[in-house]
C-alpha positions as CSV (number, residue, x, y, z in Angstrom):
1,X,0.0,0.0,0.0
2,X,2.1,2.8,-1.3
3,X,1.5,6.4,0.0
4,X,-0.3,5.4,3.2
5,X,2.2,7.2,5.4
6,X,2.6,10.9,5.1
7,X,6.1,12.4,5.2
8,X,7.1,14.9,7.9
9,X,7.3,17.7,5.3
10,X,3.7,17.2,4.3
11,X,2.6,17.1,8.0
12,X,4.5,20.2,8.7
13,X,2.9,22.0,5.7
14,X,-0.6,21.0,6.9
15,X,0.1,22.1,10.6
16,X,1.7,25.4,9.6
17,X,-1.1,26.1,7.1
18,X,-3.7,25.4,9.7
19,X,-2.0,27.4,12.5
20,X,-1.4,30.4,10.2
21,X,-5.0,30.6,9.0
22,X,-6.2,30.1,12.6
23,X,-4.0,32.8,14.0
24,X,-5.0,35.3,11.2
25,X,-8.7,34.7,11.7
26,X,-8.4,35.0,15.5
27,X,-6.5,38.3,15.3
28,X,-8.9,39.6,12.7
29,X,-11.9,38.7,14.8
30,X,-10.7,39.7,18.2
31,X,-8.5,42.7,17.6
32,X,-9.7,44.2,14.3
33,X,-13.5,43.5,14.4
34,X,-13.7,43.5,18.2
35,X,-15.8,40.4,18.6
36,X,-16.3,38.4,21.8
37,X,-13.8,35.7,22.7
38,X,-16.3,32.9,22.2
39,X,-17.1,34.1,18.7
40,X,-13.5,34.6,17.8
41,X,-12.6,31.1,19.0
42,X,-15.5,29.6,17.1
43,X,-14.4,31.3,13.8
44,X,-10.8,30.3,14.6
45,X,-11.6,26.6,14.9
46,X,-13.8,26.7,11.9
47,X,-11.4,28.4,9.5
48,X,-8.5,26.4,10.9
49,X,-10.3,23.1,10.1
50,X,-11.1,24.3,6.7
51,X,-7.5,25.4,6.1
52,X,-6.3,22.1,7.4
53,X,-8.6,20.3,5.1
54,X,-7.5,22.3,2.0
55,X,-3.8,21.8,2.9
56,X,-4.4,18.0,3.3
57,X,-6.1,18.0,-0.1
58,X,-3.3,19.9,-1.7
59,X,-0.7,17.4,-0.4
60,X,-2.7,14.5,-2.0
61,X,-2.1,15.8,-5.5
């Protein structure tokens, strides 16, 4: 079963992409837009998950 294990470079790419998007969205929501902490965290988790999914999909090509 070739390709079942991801390399460290791909995992690092996915993690950094997820963290980068999550931090950006958190800063945008909390500091720029002035939303509540709960709302900022909710958006952070949502966009982080989407960014992680997109990064994973990109590594599968």
